[in-house]
C-alpha positions as CSV (number, residue, x, y, z in Angstrom):
1,D,0.0,0.1,0.0
2,K,1.6,3.2,-1.2
3,F,-0.2,5.3,1.5
4,L,1.2,3.0,4.4
5,F,4.8,3.1,2.7
6,M,4.8,7.0,2.6
7,L,3.6,7.3,6.1
8,G,6.5,5.1,7.2
9,L,8.7,7.3,5.1
10,A,7.4,10.4,6.9
11,R,7.9,9.0,10.1
12,K,11.6,8.2,9.4
13,A,12.2,11.6,8.1
14,G,10.8,13.3,11.4
15,S,7.7,14.6,9.8
16,V,5.0,12.8,11.8
17,I,3.5,13.9,15.2
18,I,1.7,10.9,16.9
19,G,-1.3,11.0,19.2
20,T,-4.3,13.1,19.8
21,E,-3.0,15.2,22.6
22,L,0.3,16.1,20.9
23,V,-1.4,16.8,17.6
24,T,-4.0,18.9,19.1
25,K,-1.3,20.9,21.0
26,N,1.0,21.4,18.0
27,L,-1.9,22.7,15.7
28,A,-1.8,26.2,17.3
29,S,2.1,26.4,16.5
30,G,1.3,26.0,12.7
31,K,3.8,23.3,12.3
32,I,1.2,20.7,11.3
33,K,0.2,20.9,7.6
34,L,-2.4,17.8,7.7
35,V,-4.0,15.8,10.3
36,I,-5.0,12.3,9.6
37,Y,-7.3,10.1,11.8
38,T,-8.2,6.5,11.4
39,Q,-11.8,5.0,10.5
40,N,-12.0,3.5,13.9
41,S,-11.1,6.7,15.9
42,S,-13.9,7.3,18.6
43,A,-16.4,9.9,17.8
44,N,-15.1,11.8,20.7
45,T,-11.6,11.9,19.3
46,E,-12.8,12.7,15.7
47,K,-14.8,15.7,16.8
48,K,-12.0,17.1,18.9
49,V,-9.4,16.7,16.1
50,T,-11.8,18.1,13.3
51,D,-12.9,21.0,15.6
52,K,-9.3,22.1,16.5
53,C,-8.4,21.6,12.8
54,R,-11.3,24.0,11.7
55,F,-10.3,26.5,14.1
56,Y,-6.7,26.5,13.0
57,G,-7.4,26.3,9.4
58,V,-5.6,22.8,9.1
59,E,-6.9,20.3,6.7
60,C,-8.1,17.1,8.2
61,V,-8.7,13.6,6.5
62,K,-9.8,10.5,7.7
63,T,-8.1,7.4,6.4
64,A,-9.8,4.1,5.6
65,H,-7.0,2.2,7.6
66,D,-7.7,1.3,11.1
67,S,-5.5,2.1,14.1
68,D,-3.6,-1.0,14.3
69,T,-2.4,-0.7,10.7
70,I,-1.5,2.8,11.1
71,S,0.5,1.9,14.3
72,H,2.2,-0.6,12.5
73,A,3.3,1.6,9.6
74,V,4.7,4.2,11.9
75,G,6.6,1.7,13.9
76,K,4.6,2.2,17.3
77,S,3.2,-0.4,19.5
78,G,-0.5,0.3,20.8
79,S,-3.1,2.0,18.8
80,V,-2.4,5.1,17.0
81,C,-5.6,7.1,15.9
82,V,-4.3,10.5,15.2
83,L,-1.2,11.9,13.2
84,G,0.0,15.2,12.3
85,I,2.2,15.8,9.3
86,T,4.5,18.5,9.6
87,N,6.2,18.5,5.9
88,E,4.3,20.2,3.1
89,S,5.5,17.9,0.6
90,F,4.4,14.6,2.5
91,S,1.0,16.1,3.4
92,T,0.3,16.7,0.0
93,Q,1.3,13.3,-1.2
94,L,-0.5,11.3,1.7
95,K,-3.8,13.7,1.2
96,S,-3.7,12.6,-2.5
97,L,-3.3,9.0,-1.7
98,I,-6.0,9.1,0.8
99,L,-8.4,11.0,-1.4
100,N,-7.3,8.8,-4.7
101,I,-6.7,11.8,-6.3
């Protein structure tokens, strides 16, 4: 899967912030260019993230992958539901892969 490969590459490049709390805290700084959340995120997490993204003017997209698959792609144990992408180039590529553009 190209999306998972690109996500792993972005993680190795240091362009991924992992976790709901870290992502929401870093949105205000303007570092995050794209927020990705998983299809099995809780309704509360989804609302929190989308509201913050809307407030700070950051694009937010939902991936069809679940948290276990995303966790594996970024090399984290446990479940990862929310990711912040800090690199403009990675964010553009990942968004186009999610939206199949």
